[in-house]
C-alpha positions as CSV (number, residue, x, y, z in Angstrom):
1,M,-9.9,-19.7,-19.7
2,P,-8.0,-19.8,-16.4
3,V,-10.1,-19.6,-13.2
4,H,-9.3,-18.8,-9.6
5,A,-7.8,-21.7,-7.8
6,R,-9.9,-23.0,-4.9
7,W,-7.2,-22.1,-2.3
8,V,-7.2,-18.6,-3.7
9,R,-11.0,-18.3,-3.3
10,V,-11.1,-19.8,0.2
11,S,-8.2,-17.6,1.5
12,H,-9.8,-14.5,-0.2
13,W,-13.0,-14.8,1.8
14,I,-11.3,-15.6,5.1
15,L,-9.0,-12.6,4.7
16,A,-11.9,-10.4,3.7
17,A,-13.8,-11.4,6.9
18,S,-10.7,-10.8,8.9
19,V,-10.0,-7.4,7.4
20,L,-13.6,-6.3,8.0
21,T,-13.5,-7.4,11.7
22,L,-10.1,-5.7,12.1
23,A,-11.4,-2.5,10.6
24,V,-14.4,-2.3,13.0
25,S,-12.4,-3.3,16.1
26,G,-9.5,-1.0,15.1
27,F,-11.9,1.9,14.8
28,V,-13.2,1.3,18.3
29,I,-9.6,1.2,19.6
30,L,-8.8,4.4,17.8
31,M,-11.9,6.2,19.1
32,A,-10.5,5.7,22.7
33,H,-7.4,7.7,21.8
34,P,-7.6,9.3,18.4
35,R,-4.1,10.8,18.5
36,L,-0.9,9.6,16.8
37,Y,2.6,10.2,18.0
38,W,6.2,9.4,16.9
39,G,8.7,7.8,19.1
40,E,8.4,5.6,22.2
41,A,5.7,7.3,24.3
42,G,2.5,9.2,23.7
43,N,-0.5,10.3,25.8
44,D,-3.0,13.2,26.3
45,L,-0.4,15.2,28.1
46,M,1.9,15.3,25.1
47,P,1.5,17.1,21.8
48,A,0.2,14.7,19.1
49,L,1.8,14.2,15.7
50,I,-1.7,13.9,14.2
51,E,-5.0,14.7,15.8
52,L,-7.7,12.5,14.3
53,P,-11.4,13.8,14.3
54,F,-12.8,10.5,15.3
55,G,-15.3,9.9,18.1
56,P,-16.1,11.8,21.3
57,N,-12.5,11.8,22.6
58,S,-11.2,13.9,19.7
59,G,-10.4,17.5,20.6
60,H,-9.2,19.1,23.8
61,V,-8.7,17.1,27.0
62,D,-8.5,19.0,30.3
63,F,-6.3,18.1,33.3
64,I,-5.7,19.4,36.7
65,D,-3.2,18.9,39.5
66,R,-0.2,18.5,37.1
67,A,2.9,17.5,39.0
68,S,6.4,16.3,37.9
69,I,7.2,12.8,39.0
70,F,10.9,13.5,38.9
71,Q,12.9,16.7,39.4
72,D,13.6,16.9,35.7
73,A,11.0,19.3,34.3
74,A,11.1,17.5,30.9
75,G,10.4,14.2,32.6
76,P,7.0,12.4,33.1
77,I,4.2,14.1,35.0
78,S,1.1,13.0,36.8
79,A,-2.3,14.7,36.4
80,N,-6.0,14.2,36.9
81,R,-8.2,14.2,33.8
82,T,-11.4,16.2,34.2
83,T,-12.8,15.5,30.7
84,E,-15.1,12.5,30.5
85,I,-13.9,10.2,27.7
86,F,-15.1,7.2,25.8
87,N,-13.1,4.2,27.0
88,E,-14.8,0.9,25.9
89,N,-12.0,-0.5,23.9
90,G,-11.4,-3.6,26.0
91,W,-13.6,-5.8,23.8
92,G,-12.2,-4.0,20.7
93,R,-8.6,-5.0,21.6
94,S,-9.5,-8.6,22.3
95,L,-11.5,-8.9,19.0
96,H,-8.7,-7.1,17.1
97,F,-6.1,-9.5,18.4
98,L,-8.3,-12.6,17.7
99,A,-9.2,-11.4,14.1
100,A,-5.5,-10.7,13.4
101,W,-4.7,-14.4,13.6
102,F,-7.3,-15.0,10.8
103,L,-5.2,-12.6,8.8
104,V,-1.8,-13.9,9.7
105,V,-2.4,-17.7,9.4
106,P,-4.3,-17.7,6.1
107,G,-2.0,-15.0,4.8
108,I,1.1,-17.1,5.4
109,V,-0.6,-20.1,3.7
110,Y,-1.6,-17.9,0.8
111,L,1.9,-16.5,0.5
112,L,3.6,-19.9,0.6
113,A,1.1,-21.4,-1.8
114,G,1.5,-18.5,-4.1
115,I,5.3,-18.7,-4.2
116,V,5.5,-22.5,-4.4
117,G,2.7,-22.9,-7.0
118,G,3.8,-20.0,-9.1
119,H,0.6,-18.0,-8.7
120,F,2.4,-14.8,-7.9
121,R,4.9,-15.2,-10.8
122,S,2.1,-16.0,-13.3
123,H,-0.7,-13.7,-12.2
124,I,0.3,-11.1,-9.6
125,W,3.8,-9.8,-10.1
126,P,3.8,-7.3,-13.1
127,R,6.2,-8.1,-15.9
128,S,8.6,-5.5,-17.1
129,N,7.0,-5.4,-20.6
130,E,3.6,-4.7,-19.0
131,L,4.7,-1.6,-17.0
132,P,4.5,0.8,-20.0
133,R,0.8,0.1,-20.2
134,A,0.2,1.3,-16.6
135,R,-0.2,5.0,-17.6
136,R,-2.8,4.2,-20.2
137,E,-4.7,1.9,-17.9
138,L,-4.6,4.6,-15.2
139,F,-6.2,7.2,-17.6
140,D,-8.8,4.6,-18.7
141,H,-9.7,3.9,-15.1
142,L,-10.0,7.6,-14.3
143,R,-12.4,7.9,-17.2
144,F,-14.2,4.9,-15.9
145,R,-13.4,2.8,-19.0
146,I,-13.3,-0.5,-17.2
147,R,-12.9,-3.7,-19.2
148,R,-15.4,-6.5,-18.4
149,A,-14.4,-9.2,-16.1
150,T,-13.4,-12.6,-17.5
151,G,-13.8,-14.5,-14.2
152,G,-10.1,-15.5,-14.0
153,P,-6.8,-14.2,-12.8
154,D,-5.9,-12.4,-16.0
155,Y,-5.3,-9.1,-14.2
156,G,-4.4,-5.8,-15.8
157,V,-1.1,-4.2,-14.9
158,L,-2.7,-1.7,-12.4
159,Q,-4.3,-4.6,-10.6
160,K,-1.0,-6.5,-10.5
161,I,0.7,-3.4,-9.1
162,A,-2.0,-2.9,-6.5
163,Y,-2.1,-6.6,-5.5
164,S,1.7,-6.7,-5.2
165,F,1.6,-3.7,-3.0
166,V,-0.9,-5.3,-0.7
167,V,0.6,-8.8,-0.6
168,F,4.3,-7.9,-0.4
169,L,4.3,-4.6,1.4
170,A,1.2,-3.4,3.2
171,A,0.1,-6.8,4.7
172,P,3.5,-7.6,6.1
173,L,3.9,-4.1,7.4
174,I,0.6,-3.9,9.2
175,V,1.2,-7.3,10.8
176,L,4.8,-6.4,12.0
177,T,3.7,-3.0,13.4
178,G,0.8,-4.7,15.1
179,L,3.1,-7.2,16.7
180,T,5.5,-4.4,17.7
181,M,2.7,-2.8,19.8
182,S,2.4,-6.0,21.8
183,P,4.6,-5.7,24.9
184,T,5.0,-9.4,25.1
185,V,6.1,-9.7,21.5
186,S,8.4,-6.6,21.5
187,A,10.0,-7.9,24.7
188,A,10.8,-11.2,23.0
189,F,11.9,-9.5,19.8
190,P,13.2,-6.0,20.7
191,I,14.5,-5.6,17.2
192,L,10.9,-4.7,16.2
193,L,11.0,-1.6,18.4
194,R,14.4,-0.5,16.9
195,L,13.1,-1.2,13.4
196,F,10.0,1.0,13.8
197,G,11.4,3.5,16.2
198,G,9.2,2.8,19.3
199,F,5.7,1.8,20.3
200,Q,4.1,5.0,19.1
201,S,5.9,5.1,15.8
202,A,4.7,1.6,15.2
203,R,1.1,2.6,16.0
204,T,1.3,5.6,13.6
205,I,2.7,3.4,10.8
206,H,0.1,0.8,11.6
207,F,-2.7,3.4,11.1
208,A,-1.2,4.8,7.9
209,T,-0.9,1.3,6.4
210,F,-4.5,0.6,7.5
211,A,-5.7,3.7,5.8
212,A,-3.9,2.6,2.6
213,L,-5.6,-0.8,2.8
214,V,-9.0,0.8,3.3
215,L,-8.5,2.9,0.2
216,F,-7.4,-0.3,-1.7
217,V,-10.6,-2.2,-0.5
218,F,-12.8,0.7,-1.6
219,V,-11.3,1.0,-5.0
220,H,-11.3,-2.8,-5.3
221,L,-15.0,-3.0,-4.6
222,V,-15.8,-0.2,-7.1
223,M,-13.8,-2.0,-9.8
224,V,-15.6,-5.3,-9.0
225,V,-19.0,-3.6,-9.5
226,A,-17.9,-1.7,-12.6
227,S,-16.4,-4.7,-14.3
228,G,-19.3,-7.0,-13.7
229,F,-20.4,-7.8,-10.2
230,K,-22.2,-11.1,-10.8
231,R,-19.4,-12.4,-13.0
232,Q,-16.8,-11.5,-10.4
233,L,-18.8,-12.9,-7.5
234,R,-19.3,-16.2,-9.2
235,A,-15.6,-16.4,-10.1
236,M,-14.5,-15.8,-6.5
237,T,-17.1,-18.2,-5.0
238,I,-17.9,-21.2,-7.2
239,G,-15.0,-20.6,-9.6
240,E,-16.8,-20.2,-12.9
């Protein structure tokens, strides 16, 4: 019976620790400004695309002494905020950036090893003849008919689709949008801003992708427990 390769197990736990740290630090950052915008700019003086009900800064923010900086009424303005806000995201940003490298570097190693070693072709990427089974597997999962874990990478078609989505779409997207929000990186590679439509668009896409990954992790943990937690844990730690 095939078992998880050692490099898969090691990278799995490094990436898991990184994602957990990124989730906590990202939530702290989001609490400081729980509003999402589209385009280049976004602040409390502008209407938000999405208002998130997270933390003490959600809801209405009051300003006084509004004044246009330029003669153009539609241009930028200055104002004094009278609402006391939560603003302790300095450590969150530093930790978020540090933890991101523990996602990027092992992720690149995992990607290269998976391509060169055939791991993705053999175990992750769904074959065309497996896709017709996806609907039946979906109904089985909704009825909570979960097959017992074997301890190896013999994934079902829904697992393959979900893992392919994370590896080949969600993970690269969240990394690229995160890099786009860095002024240093976007100055060196302005194509990122054009690709995602500006800093605030990149932030909104970054959050949406993060929400999709959180949903994936939640479902993944439920499936691990339902299919045999001890068996799955042994398979992903000591490889048996």
